[in-house]
C-alpha positions in Angstrom: -17.7 18.8 -3.1 -17.3 19.3 -6.8 -20.2 18.7 -9.2 -20.0 15.3 -10.8 -19.7 16.8 -14.3 -16.6 18.8 -13.3 -15.1 15.8 -11.6 -15.5 13.7 -14.8 -14.0 16.5 -16.9 -11.0 16.8 -14.6 -10.5 13.1 -14.7 -10.9 12.9 -18.5 -8.3 15.7 -18.9 -5.7 14.0 -16.7 -2.6 12.7 -18.4 0.5 11.6 -16.4 3.8 13.4 -16.9 6.9 11.5 -18.0 8.4 8.7 -15.9 10.6 10.1 -13.1 11.4 10.0 -9.4 12.0 6.3 -9.4 15.0 4.1 -8.8 15.6 0.4 -8.4 17.9 -1.4 -5.9 18.8 -4.8 -7.5 19.8 -7.7 -5.2 19.7 -10.8 -7.3 16.1 -11.6 -8.1 14.9 -9.4 -5.2 14.5 -5.8 -6.5 13.3 -2.9 -4.4 11.4 0.0 -6.1 12.0 3.4 -4.6 9.6 6.2 -5.6 10.0 9.8 -4.5 7.3 12.4 -5.0 7.3 16.0 -3.7 3.8 17.0 -2.6 2.6 20.6 -1.9 0.9 19.5 1.3 2.0 19.2 4.9 3.2 15.8 6.3 0.1 15.6 8.6 -2.2 15.8 5.6 -0.2 13.2 3.6 -0.1 10.9 6.7 -3.9 11.0 6.9 -4.1 10.1 3.2 -1.8 7.1 3.8 -3.5 5.8 6.9 -7.2 6.8 6.9 -9.5 4.2 5.1 -11.8 6.9 3.7 -8.8 8.8 2.2 -7.1 5.7 0.9 -10.3 5.0 -1.1 -9.7 8.2 -3.0 -6.3 7.2 -4.5 -4.7 4.0 -3.3 -4.7 0.6 -5.2 -6.2 -1.1 -2.2 -9.0 -0.6 0.4 -8.3 -1.0 4.1 -10.9 -2.1 6.7 -9.2 0.0 9.4 -6.7 2.7 10.1 -3.1 2.0 9.3 -2.0 4.7 11.7 -1.3 2.6 14.8 1.6 0.2 15.2 0.4 -3.4 16.0 -3.0 -3.0 14.4 -4.1 -5.8 12.1 -6.1 -4.7 9.0 -7.3 -6.3 5.8 -6.2 -4.7 2.6 -8.2 -5.5 -0.5 -6.6 -4.9 -3.9 -8.8 -2.8 -6.2 -8.9 -3.4 -9.9 -7.7 -7.0 -9.8 -9.7 -9.6 -11.8 -10.5 -11.3 -8.5 -10.4 -9.5 -5.1 -7.1 -10.2 -3.3 -7.2 -9.7 0.4 -4.1 -9.4 2.5 -4.3 -9.5 6.3 -1.4 -7.3 7.5 0.0 -5.9 10.7 1.3 -2.4 10.9 4.9 -2.8 12.0 5.8 0.9 12.2 3.6 4.0 12.5 5.6 7.0 13.5 3.2 9.9 12.7 3.7 11.8 10.5 7.1 10.5 9.4 7.3 6.7 8.8 4.8 3.9 8.1 5.5 0.2 7.4 3.3 -2.8 6.7 3.1 -5.6 4.1 0.6 -5.7 1.2 0.2 -8.8 -0.9 3.6 -10.1 0.0 5.3 -6.8 -0.7 7.0 -4.8 2.1 5.7 -1.2 2.0 7.8 1.5 3.7 6.7 5.1 3.5 8.8 8.0 4.7 7.5 11.6 4.9 9.9 14.5 5.2 8.8 18.1 5.6 10.0 20.2 2.7 9.2 23.9 2.8 5.4 23.9 3.2 5.1 20.5 1.6 6.3 16.9 1.9 8.8 14.7 0.2 7.1 11.3 0.2 9.3 8.2 -0.4 8.0 4.7 -0.9 10.2 1.6 -0.8 8.6 -1.6 -1.9 10.0 -5.0 -3.0 8.4 -6.1 -6.3 9.1 -9.1 -8.5 11.6 -7.8 -11.2 9.2 -8.9 -14.0 6.6 -6.5 -12.7 8.7 -3.6 -11.4 8.1 -1.2 -14.3 4.4 -2.0 -14.1 4.4 -1.2 -10.4 6.3 2.1 -10.9 3.7 3.1 -13.6 0.8 2.2 -11.3 2.2 4.1 -8.3 3.1 7.1 -10.6 -0.6 7.5 -11.5 -1.8 6.9 -7.9 0.5 9.6 -6.7 -0.9 12.0 -9.3 -4.4 11.2 -8.0 -3.2 11.6 -4.4 -1.8 15.1 -5.2 -5.1 16.2 -6.7 -7.1 14.7 -3.9 -5.0 16.6 -1.3 -5.4 19.8 -3.3 -9.2 19.5 -3.0 -9.6 18.5 -6.7 -10.3 14.8 -6.5 -10.5 12.9 -9.8 -11.2 9.5 -8.3 -8.7 6.7 -8.1 -7.2 5.2 -11.3 -6.1 1.6 -10.8 -6.2 -1.7 -12.6 -7.8 -1.8 -16.1 -8.8 1.9 -15.7 -5.2 2.9 -15.8 -4.8 1.6 -19.3 -6.9 4.6 -20.5 -4.6 7.1 -18.7 -1.1 6.6 -20.0 -0.2 3.5 -18.1 1.3 1.6 -21.2 3.5 4.6 -22.0 4.7 5.0 -18.4 5.3 1.2 -18.1 7.6 1.4 -21.2 9.4 4.5 -19.9 10.1 3.0 -16.5 11.3 -0.3 -18.1 13.8 1.7 -20.2 15.0 3.7 -17.1 15.4 0.5 -15.1 17.3 -1.2 -17.9 14.8 -4.0 -18.3 13.2 -5.3 -21.5 10.1 -3.3 -22.4 7.1 -5.6 -22.5 5.7 -4.1 -25.7 6.1 -6.9 -28.2 3.1 -8.2 -30.1 0.7 -10.2 -28.0 1.5 -13.5 -29.9 5.1 -13.3 -28.7 6.4 -14.6 -25.4 5.2 -11.3 -23.8 1.9 -12.7 -22.7 3.2 -13.7 -19.3 5.1 -10.4 -18.9 2.1 -8.2 -19.4 -1.0 -9.7 -18.0 -2.7 -6.3 -17.5 -2.3 -5.5 -21.2 -4.2 -8.6 -22.2 -7.5 -7.9 -20.4 
């Protein structure tokens, strides 16, 4: 385990890279966000990080009260960093270790695919997000994936979600993803119509 001082230093030094590895499938108002990240760790390691409650606590934007690794299991997922705790009771609909995992979180379908790539893993997440929040979601997952990568490498910096993410480049990523997705960047002054579009910025 790292000394706390070092962990804080690593966390303080963290800055996300430019927006990338994301695309959007647009079907009317239903948009699906697809995020791809190549990790230097084996699929079995990544699978554990996606399904084990203790490992999810290190990087994911939610806590789970049970393992997500078995199909048919019902678990409660609690959103972290939200102004009020949001709890979703969900059933794992697919758990094909260490390749594919599917469940629903807060009304969003979550589909993870893991593909062995050299000694590492190509991790792909498909999730349907309201089009107004899709750039925000991409920015949030981008940071979570960075934290996941460091956790798997044995250099945990602690998860960065909700208001915390504002201090770690989330506004820049949000604007970059909005531009990539061809949607209006929610960076107008707060007194403009943008208040509804950027609730996290207003806290």
